[in-house]
C-alpha positions in Angstrom: -19.1 -5.3 12.4 -21.6 -6.3 15.1 -24.6 -8.0 13.6 -27.0 -5.1 14.3 -24.6 -2.6 12.9 -24.0 -4.6 9.8 -27.7 -4.9 9.2 -28.2 -1.2 9.6 -25.3 -0.7 7.1 -26.7 -3.0 4.6 -30.1 -1.3 4.7 -28.6 2.1 4.2 -26.2 1.0 1.4 -29.1 -0.7 -0.3 -31.3 2.4 -0.2 -28.4 4.7 -1.4 -27.3 2.4 -4.3 -30.9 2.3 -5.5 -30.7 6.1 -5.9 -27.1 6.4 -6.9 -24.5 3.5 -7.2 -21.7 6.1 -7.4 -22.6 7.7 -4.1 -23.1 4.2 -2.6 -19.6 3.3 -3.7 -18.1 6.5 -2.2 -19.9 5.9 1.1 -18.6 2.2 1.1 -15.1 3.4 0.6 -15.4 5.7 3.6 -16.6 2.9 5.6 -14.0 0.6 4.4 -11.3 3.1 5.3 -12.7 3.9 8.8 -10.2 2.7 11.5 -11.2 1.1 14.8 -10.7 2.6 18.2 -7.1 2.5 19.3 -8.2 1.4 22.7 -7.3 -2.4 23.3 -10.4 -4.7 23.7 -10.1 -7.6 26.0 -7.7 -8.7 28.6 -5.1 -10.2 26.3 -5.1 -7.1 24.1 -4.9 -4.9 27.1 -1.9 -6.8 28.5 0.0 -6.8 25.2 -0.6 -3.1 24.7 0.5 -2.3 28.3 3.7 -4.4 27.8 4.5 -2.7 24.5 3.8 0.8 25.9 6.4 0.0 28.7 9.0 -1.1 26.2 8.4 2.2 24.3 8.3 4.5 27.2 11.7 5.9 26.7 11.4 6.4 23.0 11.4 9.8 21.4 8.1 10.8 19.8 7.4 12.6 16.7 4.3 13.9 14.7 4.6 13.5 11.0 2.2 15.9 9.1 0.9 14.6 5.8 -0.8 16.5 3.0 -4.5 17.1 3.6 -4.3 17.4 7.3 -3.7 13.7 8.2 -0.9 12.8 10.7 1.2 9.8 11.4 3.1 9.2 14.7 6.6 7.9 15.1 8.6 6.4 18.0 12.4 6.5 17.8 14.9 4.5 19.8 18.7 5.0 19.8 18.2 8.3 17.8 20.9 10.1 19.6 23.6 7.5 19.2 26.9 8.6 17.7 29.0 6.8 15.1 27.9 4.5 12.2 24.8 2.5 13.0 21.9 0.9 11.1 18.5 2.4 10.8 15.3 0.4 10.6 11.7 1.3 10.1 8.8 -1.0 11.7 5.2 -0.7 10.5 2.1 -2.3 12.0 -1.1 -3.9 10.7 -4.7 -2.7 10.5 -6.2 -2.0 13.8 -2.9 -2.4 15.5 -0.1 0.1 16.6 3.5 0.3 17.4 2.9 -1.1 20.9 2.0 -4.4 19.4 5.3 -4.4 17.5 7.4 -3.7 20.6 9.1 -7.1 20.9 10.4 -6.7 17.5 11.3 -3.1 18.1 13.2 -4.1 21.3 15.1 -6.8 19.5 16.2 -4.3 16.8 17.2 -1.6 19.2 19.2 -3.9 21.4 21.6 -4.3 18.5 22.3 -0.5 18.8 20.5 0.3 15.6 18.3 3.5 15.3 14.7 2.1 15.2 11.7 4.0 14.0 8.2 2.5 14.6 5.3 4.2 12.9 1.7 4.6 13.9 -0.3 5.1 10.7 -3.1 7.7 10.6 -6.1 6.4 12.6 -4.0 4.2 14.7 -2.0 4.4 18.0 -1.0 7.9 18.8 -1.5 9.3 15.4 -5.1 10.3 15.9 -7.9 10.4 13.2 -10.2 7.6 12.1 -9.3 7.1 8.5 -6.5 5.2 6.6 -6.0 3.9 3.1 -3.0 2.7 1.2 -2.1 6.2 -0.1 -2.0 7.6 3.4 0.1 4.7 4.6 2.6 5.1 1.8 2.9 8.9 2.4 3.5 8.1 6.0 6.4 5.9 5.1 7.8 8.6 2.8 7.5 11.2 5.6 9.3 8.9 8.0 12.3 8.6 5.4 12.2 12.4 4.9 12.4 13.0 8.7 14.8 10.3 9.8 16.9 9.5 6.7 17.3 6.4 4.5 16.6 3.0 6.2 18.9 0.0 5.9 15.8 -2.2 6.2 12.1 -1.9 6.7 10.0 -4.5 8.5 6.1 -4.6 8.3 3.3 -6.8 9.5 0.1 -7.4 7.5 -1.2 -4.2 6.0 2.1 -2.5 7.1 4.1 -4.9 5.1 2.0 -4.5 2.0 2.4 -0.7 2.3 6.2 -1.1 2.5 6.2 -3.1 -0.7 3.9 -0.6 -2.5 6.3 2.1 -1.3 9.5 0.3 -2.2 8.1 -0.4 -5.7 7.3 3.3 -6.3 3.8 2.3 -7.2 2.1 5.5 -6.1 2.9 8.5 -8.3 2.4 11.1 -5.4 4.8 9.5 -2.9 8.6 9.1 -3.0 9.6 5.4 -2.8 11.3 4.2 0.4 15.0 3.7 -0.5 15.7 0.8 1.9 18.3 -2.0 1.4 16.2 -4.9 2.6 12.5 -5.7 3.3 10.8 -7.9 5.7 7.1 -8.8 5.3 5.2 -10.6 8.1 1.8 -12.0 7.3 1.3 -9.5 4.5 -1.3 -9.6 1.9 0.0 -9.8 -1.7 -2.9 -8.1 -3.5 -6.0 -6.0 -2.4 -8.8 -7.2 -4.7 -9.9 -10.0 -2.3 -10.4 -7.5 0.6 -12.6 -5.2 -1.5 -14.7 -8.0 -3.0 -15.2 -9.5 0.5 -16.2 -6.2 1.8 -18.6 -5.4 -1.0 -20.2 -8.8 -0.5 -20.5 -8.3 3.2 -22.4 -4.9 2.9 -24.4 -6.0 -0.1 -23.0 -3.9 -2.9 -24.3 -4.6 -6.3 -22.0 -4.5 -9.4 -22.3 -0.8 -10.2 -21.7 0.3 -6.6 -18.9 -2.3 -6.3 -17.2 -0.7 -9.4 -17.6 2.8 -7.8 -16.1 1.5 -4.6 -13.0 0.2 -6.5 -12.8 3.4 -8.5 -12.2 5.3 -5.3 -9.0 3.4 -4.9 -7.8 4.9 -8.2 -9.0 8.3 -7.2 -7.0 8.5 -4.0 -3.9 6.5 -5.0 -3.5 7.0 -8.8 -3.5 3.3 -9.3 -6.1 0.8 -10.2 -7.0 -1.9 -7.6 -5.6 -4.8 -9.7 -2.2 -2.9 -9.8 -1.7 -3.6 -6.1 -0.2 -7.0 -6.7 2.9 -8.9 -5.8 3.7 -9.2 -9.6 4.0 -5.4 -9.8 5.7 -4.8 -6.4 8.3 -7.5 -6.3 8.9 -7.1 -10.0 9.8 -3.5 -9.6 12.6 -3.9 -7.0 15.8 -5.9 -6.9 16.4 -5.7 -3.2 16.3 -8.8 -1.0 12.9 -9.6 0.6 12.1 -11.9 3.5 8.5 -13.1 3.6 7.5 -14.6 6.9 4.1 -16.3 7.1 2.3 -19.1 9.0 0.3 -21.6 7.2 -2.2 -21.4 10.0 -2.8 -17.8 9.5 -6.5 -17.5 9.2 -6.6 -13.7 8.4 -4.2 -13.5 5.5 -4.1 -17.0 3.8 -0.7 -18.5 3.2 -1.4 -18.3 -0.6 -0.2 -14.7 -0.3 3.2 -15.7 0.9 3.5 -18.2 -2.0 2.6 -15.4 -4.4 5.3 -13.3 -3.1 7.7 -16.1 -3.3 6.8 -16.9 -6.9 7.0 -13.2 -8.0 10.8 -12.9 -8.0 14.3 -14.5 -7.2 14.9 -11.9 -4.6 12.3 -13.2 -2.3 13.0 -15.7 0.5 10.2 -17.5 2.2 10.3 -18.6 5.9 7.4 -20.5 7.3 6.5 -19.7 10.9 3.9 -22.3 11.4 2.0 -22.3 14.7 2.0 -18.6 15.3 -1.0 -17.5 13.3 -1.5 -13.9 12.3 -0.8 -11.9 15.4 1.5 -13.9 17.7 4.0 -14.2 14.8 5.3 -10.7 15.3 7.0 -11.5 18.6 7.7 -15.2 18.1 11.3 -16.2 18.9 12.0 -18.1 15.6 10.6 -15.2 13.7 12.8 -12.6 15.6 15.8 -14.9 14.9 15.1 -15.2 11.2 14.7 -11.4 11.0 17.9 -10.8 12.8 19.9 -13.1 10.5 18.4 -11.6 7.4 19.2 -8.1 8.5 22.8 -9.1 9.1 23.0 -10.2 5.4 21.9 -13.8 5.7 19.0 -15.5 3.9 16.6 -15.5 6.8 18.3 -18.0 9.1 21.8 -18.2 10.3 23.6 -20.3 7.8 20.4 -21.5 6.2 20.3 -22.2 2.4 17.6 -21.0 0.1 16.1 -24.5 0.0 15.9 -25.0 3.8 14.2 -21.7 4.2 11.5 -22.6 1.8 10.7 -25.7 3.7 8.2 -25.6 6.5 9.5 -24.6 9.9 8.8 -26.9 12.8 5.1 -26.3 14.0 5.4 -25.0 17.5 2.3 -25.2 19.6 1.8 -22.7 21.6 -9.7 -5.7 18.0 -12.7 -5.9 17.4 -12.7 -6.5 13.7 -14.1 -9.3 11.4 -11.3 -11.5 9.8 -11.7 -9.7 6.5 -10.5 -6.3 7.9 -8.0 -7.9 10.5 -6.1 -9.1 7.4 -5.1 -5.5 6.9 
């Protein structure tokens, strides 16, 4: 938030929680879930968006209707291909869209696979201004219902976390995605830190903070602390490739280590030097994903031990870092 907007928000929240902490918590949740404008900000973002849009220009487009009136949007490449082929799903992070995942989508589609790239509600071409984990997981379920079972799912940041929540069947109101393999890129391993940081930023006191966190239970059927790698990784036996950069300033690398420690089915690949955003199109990352989807461990011919070592450090939206982590 801009400084002026943040100060106005703090004043409003302060006044509201003095009257009703419950109402303040509900208002804070609405604010937390409000998504940024899908229009790219700045020259670099505009260039990346334009490049991604060009890559997706020939893709089929679909609207996925969700309960309650929300909508997700999907791009599909190679959907009309005949014969046996793999099917992959790609999800983006908070404040992003399928356009920013286009290098990964292009790499996958070049193999001849059917590739579906989602725009979550409030992002890209989906429309709306609101997203929470429940809506994201229902979007993933809608994609599987529309296009069929995916051989693998690949998600960045919030999109990766949503895929793990879905695969683990954590939300009672959404069918779990029945994929064969999962790839998480710069994904958070739990959610409490985001809500605590947000509450601190807007000045929530304990009662209003508790009301904010209770909203998570109301809309998802799960308590905030249940959204954790110990619950998600522990609920699945499928191979998971976790890709992260130790220089990621938006989702700290401790999240990758928590995923790695949560189960023997997790492989960890360090893509140091690519931060939180460039990592989705970095050549070493695309290579690791390609090898993993072909049945490898994350690198062609790599052992478990070599994957868990640091990769070579390669030099190379208008949101605070707290929200960009999603």
